[in-house]
C-alpha positions as a printed Julia matrix, in Angstrom:
311×3 Matrix{Float64}:
 -32.3   -16.8   -22.82
 -29.34  -18.38  -21.05
 -28.63  -22.03  -20.26
 -25.83  -23.89  -18.49
 -24.39  -27.13  -19.85
 -22.03  -29.57  -18.16
 -20.99  -33.23  -17.98
 -23.52  -35.48  -16.28
 -21.16  -36.09  -13.35
 -18.23  -33.85  -12.54
 -15.77  -33.92   -9.63
 -16.78  -30.96   -7.46
 -16.29  -29.98   -3.84
 -18.99  -31.67   -1.77
 -19.61  -28.42    0.06
 -20.4   -26.53   -3.11
 -23.95  -25.19   -2.99
 -24.42  -25.76   -6.68
 -22.59  -29.09   -6.82
 -25.54  -30.73   -5.1
 -27.92  -29.23   -7.64
 -25.85  -30.45  -10.58
 -25.35  -33.87   -9.0
 -29.05  -34.41   -8.34
 -30.07  -33.23  -11.79
 -27.34  -35.36  -13.36
 -28.29  -38.52  -11.49
 -31.88  -38.0   -12.53
 -30.88  -37.73  -16.18
 -28.41  -40.6   -15.94
 -30.89  -42.95  -14.26
 -33.38  -42.32  -17.02
 -30.74  -43.05  -19.63
 -29.64  -46.21  -17.81
 -33.25  -47.38  -17.69
 -33.51  -46.77  -21.41
 -30.28  -48.68  -21.99
 -31.72  -51.95  -20.63
 -34.56  -51.74  -23.11
 -34.2   -53.12  -26.65
 -31.81  -51.04  -28.75
 -33.45  -48.48  -31.01
 -32.51  -45.36  -32.92
 -34.08  -43.3   -30.12
 -31.7   -44.58  -27.42
 -29.76  -41.61  -26.02
 -27.1   -43.44  -24.03
 -23.91  -44.43  -25.84
 -21.26  -46.72  -24.46
 -18.13  -44.87  -23.38
 -19.59  -41.42  -24.03
 -20.28  -39.04  -21.14
 -23.75  -37.59  -21.01
 -23.99  -33.82  -21.45
 -26.85  -32.24  -19.53
 -28.57  -28.89  -19.18
 -28.21  -27.83  -15.56
 -30.53  -24.82  -15.64
 -31.99  -22.27  -18.03
 -33.47  -18.82  -17.45
 -34.58  -15.82  -19.47
 -35.76  -12.3   -18.86
 -39.28  -11.52  -20.15
 -39.87  -11.29  -23.91
 -41.12   -7.81  -24.77
 -42.4    -6.15  -27.9
 -39.96   -3.72  -29.5
 -40.28   -0.09  -28.5
 -41.49   -0.87  -24.97
 -39.57   -1.17  -21.69
 -36.29   -2.3   -23.27
 -36.25    0.51  -25.85
 -33.36    2.46  -24.29
 -31.11   -0.54  -23.64
 -28.48   -2.34  -25.7
 -28.36   -6.08  -26.47
 -25.57   -6.79  -24.0
 -27.71   -5.24  -21.24
 -30.35   -7.91  -21.8
 -27.8   -10.72  -22.06
 -26.08   -9.52  -18.89
 -29.36   -9.62  -16.98
 -29.98  -13.21  -18.11
 -26.46  -14.24  -17.08
 -26.9   -12.67  -13.65
 -30.28  -14.38  -13.3
 -28.69  -17.74  -14.09
 -25.92  -17.21  -11.54
 -28.41  -16.15   -8.87
 -30.62  -19.16   -9.45
 -27.86  -21.77   -9.51
 -25.31  -20.21   -7.11
 -22.65  -21.29   -9.6
 -19.27  -19.63   -8.96
 -18.24  -17.59  -11.97
 -14.79  -19.13  -12.09
 -16.28  -22.6   -12.64
 -17.6   -21.58  -16.06
 -15.1   -22.49  -18.78
 -16.72  -20.8   -21.76
 -19.62  -18.52  -22.72
 -21.23  -18.47  -26.16
 -24.21  -16.42  -27.35
 -26.24  -16.27  -30.54
 -27.64  -13.13  -32.16
 -28.97  -12.11  -35.59
 -28.68   -8.34  -35.99
 -25.38   -7.37  -34.42
 -24.89   -4.06  -32.64
 -21.7    -2.67  -34.2
 -20.4    -1.32  -30.88
 -20.7    -4.71  -29.19
 -20.35   -7.2   -32.04
 -19.15   -9.9   -29.62
 -22.17   -9.5   -27.37
 -21.26  -12.63  -25.38
 -18.0   -11.04  -24.28
 -19.56   -7.72  -23.26
 -22.41   -9.41  -21.4
 -20.0   -11.71  -19.56
 -17.8    -8.83  -18.41
 -20.89   -6.88  -17.33
 -22.1    -9.87  -15.32
 -18.82  -10.02  -13.42
 -17.06  -12.85  -15.23
 -13.29  -12.7   -15.47
 -11.73  -11.28  -18.61
  -9.88  -14.6   -18.76
 -13.14  -16.49  -19.41
 -13.38  -16.87  -23.2
 -16.63  -15.87  -24.89
 -17.73  -15.6   -28.49
 -20.88  -14.89  -30.49
 -22.41  -16.94  -33.31
 -25.05  -16.05  -35.88
 -27.23  -18.41  -37.9
 -30.43  -16.5   -38.57
 -33.31  -17.4   -36.25
 -31.61  -20.48  -34.78
 -28.57  -18.53  -33.59
 -29.21  -19.3   -29.91
 -29.71  -22.98  -30.74
 -26.39  -22.91  -32.55
 -24.84  -21.38  -29.44
 -26.08  -24.33  -27.38
 -24.85  -26.78  -30.01
 -21.45  -25.09  -29.89
 -21.41  -25.49  -26.11
 -22.26  -29.17  -26.39
 -19.45  -29.58  -28.91
 -16.91  -27.92  -26.61
 -17.85  -30.28  -23.78
 -17.97  -33.38  -26.0
 -14.52  -32.57  -27.38
 -13.11  -32.4   -23.85
 -12.17  -28.73  -24.13
 -14.63  -27.56  -21.46
 -16.58  -28.94  -18.51
 -19.08  -26.13  -17.96
 -20.41  -23.87  -20.73
 -23.02  -21.12  -20.59
 -24.96  -20.69  -23.84
 -27.7   -18.26  -24.73
 -29.17  -15.84  -27.22
 -30.23  -12.21  -27.37
 -31.99   -9.91  -29.82
 -33.06   -6.28  -29.48
 -35.36   -4.92  -32.19
 -35.96   -1.58  -30.46
 -32.64   -0.2   -31.68
 -30.91   -1.6   -34.77
 -27.85   -0.28  -36.65
 -28.83    2.13  -39.44
 -26.02    3.05  -41.81
 -25.33    5.93  -44.14
 -25.7     5.07  -47.82
 -22.69    3.49  -49.5
 -22.08    6.7   -51.48
 -21.99    8.74  -48.28
 -19.75    6.23  -46.5
 -17.31    6.27  -49.4
 -17.27   10.07  -49.43
 -16.72   10.28  -45.66
 -13.85    7.8   -45.75
 -12.22    9.67  -48.63
 -12.8    12.95  -46.8
 -10.96   11.55  -43.81
  -7.89   11.07  -45.98
  -8.03   14.5   -47.62
  -5.04   16.61  -46.62
  -5.89   20.12  -47.78
  -8.92   22.34  -47.31
  -9.37   22.45  -51.08
  -9.55   18.66  -51.31
 -12.1    18.53  -48.51
 -14.3    21.23  -50.06
 -14.13   19.48  -53.42
 -15.39   16.23  -51.9
 -18.14   17.98  -49.92
 -19.36   19.73  -53.08
 -19.99   16.33  -54.69
 -22.46   15.23  -52.01
 -25.98   14.9   -53.42
 -29.34   14.65  -51.6
 -29.67   10.92  -52.31
 -26.44   10.36  -50.37
 -28.42   11.02  -47.18
 -30.84    8.13  -47.73
 -30.19    5.68  -44.84
 -29.63    1.95  -45.2
 -31.86   -0.04  -42.87
 -30.63   -3.45  -41.7
 -31.88   -6.17  -44.0
 -34.14   -8.81  -42.52
 -33.76  -10.77  -45.74
 -31.19  -13.49  -46.37
 -28.42  -11.93  -48.46
 -27.97  -14.54  -51.18
 -31.68  -15.16  -51.83
 -33.25  -11.88  -50.64
 -35.86  -14.03  -48.91
 -37.21  -13.1   -45.48
 -38.21  -15.59  -42.81
 -41.84  -14.72  -43.52
 -41.44  -15.61  -47.19
 -39.76  -18.88  -46.2
 -42.65  -19.66  -43.85
 -45.19  -18.99  -46.6
 -43.27  -21.17  -49.04
 -42.99  -24.03  -46.55
 -46.66  -23.76  -45.61
 -47.55  -24.15  -49.27
 -45.11  -27.03  -49.76
 -46.54  -28.97  -46.81
 -50.15  -27.91  -47.43
 -50.56  -26.11  -44.09
 -53.63  -23.94  -44.51
 -54.23  -20.43  -43.21
 -56.94  -21.84  -40.95
 -54.56  -24.37  -39.4
 -51.94  -21.7   -38.79
 -54.46  -19.37  -37.16
 -55.8   -22.17  -34.97
 -52.3   -23.13  -33.86
 -51.38  -19.49  -33.1
 -54.57  -18.98  -31.09
 -53.89  -22.17  -29.14
 -50.3   -21.07  -28.5
 -51.29  -17.65  -27.13
 -54.14  -19.13  -25.08
 -51.89  -21.71  -23.43
 -49.13  -19.15  -22.9
 -51.55  -16.83  -21.11
 -52.82  -19.7   -18.99
 -49.26  -20.67  -18.07
 -48.35  -17.07  -17.29
 -51.37  -16.53  -15.05
 -50.78  -19.88  -13.36
 -47.17  -19.06  -12.52
 -45.86  -21.9   -14.67
 -43.25  -19.93  -16.63
 -40.54  -20.75  -14.11
 -37.71  -19.91  -16.49
 -38.55  -16.19  -16.4
 -36.47  -14.03  -14.04
 -37.49  -10.43  -13.19
 -35.44   -7.65  -14.74
 -35.13   -4.19  -13.19
 -34.79   -1.87  -16.18
 -32.46    1.0   -15.22
 -34.52    4.1   -14.56
 -37.77    2.26  -15.19
 -39.99   -0.45  -13.75
 -39.15   -4.06  -12.96
 -40.33   -6.26  -15.82
 -41.75   -9.58  -14.63
 -43.71  -11.03  -17.55
 -43.9   -11.22  -21.35
 -46.03   -8.5   -22.92
 -46.62  -10.13  -26.3
 -49.04  -12.82  -25.15
 -52.38  -11.71  -26.56
 -55.06  -14.33  -27.25
 -57.45  -13.11  -29.93
 -60.28  -14.86  -31.76
 -60.51  -16.75  -35.02
 -62.82  -14.06  -36.34
 -60.38  -11.23  -35.65
 -57.38  -13.2   -36.91
 -59.22  -14.08  -40.09
 -59.59  -10.39  -40.98
 -55.84   -9.81  -41.31
 -54.21   -9.73  -44.71
 -51.07  -11.72  -45.6
 -47.94   -9.97  -44.34
 -45.39  -11.28  -46.84
 -46.65  -13.06  -49.96
 -49.51  -10.9   -51.18
 -52.33  -11.49  -51.84
 -52.26  -15.29  -51.57
 -49.91  -15.88  -48.62
 -51.04  -17.44  -45.35
 -48.6   -15.93  -42.85
 -50.03  -12.89  -41.05
 -49.12  -10.67  -38.11
 -51.46  -12.74  -35.93
 -49.97  -16.17  -36.62
 -46.35  -14.96  -36.55
 -44.11  -14.3   -33.57
 -44.26  -10.76  -32.21
 -41.37   -8.31  -32.54
C-alpha cells in the first residue's frame, strides 16, 4: 500500500502532467470543505481558519496474497518498490518532487531494516530523498501516513509518500541466545585452543531456533488474544463476527469481479506470473465457518481462522 500526500494547493508548473491532477483533486476537496464551512459550526467540521488542507492525491497497492504463494521468494522491499513504481506510473509525479518517503512495517527484515529507504532507491528515487520506517504493530502503515501528515503540517515538506509493507512468507529466524553468545565469543577467540574450547561447550539445545514473536513483548499478548478480549468486553458474539466476515468476503469478491478495486496495480513477479488480484478473498458459508474452533483463546474464544484476516 502506498499513498501520496500534499497541500491542497501547491505552486506547480502549469504544464506539469500531474499538477493538473493534484489541482483538480485539491479543488474538489477544498470546495467540499468550503461548503461545510458555511454550515453551522460543529465538532465534525474539517476546515480550520488559517490552516492549509492536507489531501491524499492518490493511493495504490499491489495485490494482497497469502503467505507462501507468488511472493514467497521476494523480500519486503521488493513489494514496497513495486507499489512505489505503481504510484509513480499512475500519477506521473516526477520523483524529484517528492520531499519525503515513510513506510510502516511490523516484522523487520534484518538486511533491510529501513525498508522505506531500500524501496525508494529501488524505485529510482534519489539517494538525497530522505526515507524512514516506522513500526506500531498492525497500524504501522497508518502511523506512516500520520507521520507524513505531520511533516506537511509542520511545514517541513510539501509532498510525502507514505505506505506499508509486510511479508509473512519469509521472516527472520534467529539462533538461540546461547548459540549467538557462543558465536560472538568465538569470533573474538585468538587461538585454536580457545576456539576448540568454546566449540566443545555447544549443546544440542543451542541449535533450537528462535522464531519471531507475534506477541507484544511487554504483555505477551497476540493480536488474536486482544481481539478475543475486546469482543468479550463489547459483547460481540461469535455469530456476529462470522456474519461480518462472510459479508466482508462476499462484498470483496463482488468488487473484485466487478473491477471496482481500482487501487490495485498489477505486479510482475520476477521469474513468475503477473499477479493482478488478491488471492485471499474466499466467501464461505455460515455452516462451514461455524465448524471452526477458536484460534487463540481456547476453548471459549470467538476469533477463528475464518473471521480473521488471512496471512
